[in-house]
C-alpha positions in Angstrom: 79.6 128.5 124.9 82.3 130.1 126.8 84.5 132.6 124.7 88.4 131.4 124.3 91.0 133.4 125.3 92.7 134.7 122.4 95.6 133.1 123.0 94.3 129.8 123.6 92.8 130.5 119.8 96.2 130.5 118.6 97.5 127.8 120.6 94.9 125.7 118.6 95.8 127.2 115.6 99.4 126.3 115.8 98.1 122.5 116.5 96.0 122.8 113.5 99.0 123.7 112.0 100.9 121.0 112.7 98.5 118.2 111.8 97.7 120.1 108.4 101.9 120.1 107.9 102.0 116.2 108.0 98.6 115.5 105.7 99.8 117.9 103.1 102.9 116.2 103.1 101.9 112.8 103.8 104.5 112.9 107.4 104.3 110.9 110.3 105.5 112.3 113.4 108.8 111.0 112.9 109.1 112.3 109.5 107.5 115.9 110.3 110.0 116.0 113.6 113.0 115.2 111.3 112.1 118.0 108.7 112.2 120.1 111.8 115.5 119.3 113.0 114.1 118.2 116.1 113.0 114.8 118.6 109.6 113.3 118.4 109.5 114.0 122.2 110.2 117.7 121.4 107.4 117.7 118.5 104.9 116.4 120.9 105.9 118.8 123.5 105.0 121.8 120.9 101.6 119.9 120.5 100.8 119.7 124.6 102.3 123.3 124.8 102.4 125.5 122.0 103.8 128.4 123.9 107.0 126.5 123.4 107.7 126.6 119.9 110.3 128.5 118.4 109.6 130.7 115.7 112.1 128.9 113.2 110.0 125.8 114.0 107.0 127.7 113.5 108.0 129.1 109.8 109.3 125.7 109.0 105.5 124.5 109.3 104.1 127.1 107.7 106.3 126.6 104.4 105.2 123.0 104.8 101.8 124.2 105.0 102.2 126.5 102.0 101.1 129.6 104.4 102.9 132.5 105.6 102.4 135.1 108.4 102.0 138.6 107.6 103.1 141.4 109.6 100.1 143.9 110.1 100.6 147.3 112.0 97.9 147.8 114.8 96.0 151.0 115.5 96.7 153.2 118.1 93.9 153.6 120.1 
């Protein structure tokens, strides 16, 4: 099995978070897009190309999933 590039795994993680936000809050696509304050077509584009998601919308999705981001300082080599 070919190993995924790190950014591709992150993109998959964003897609999973979007799905989790819908399931945890019993929302459909239109309702989730309303929570985010965006058009349903924008939500669809976030799922197709997670690189386009804004940090603001990502934080809302994380809040809906009851998750948070932790910033960790990287070690210098």
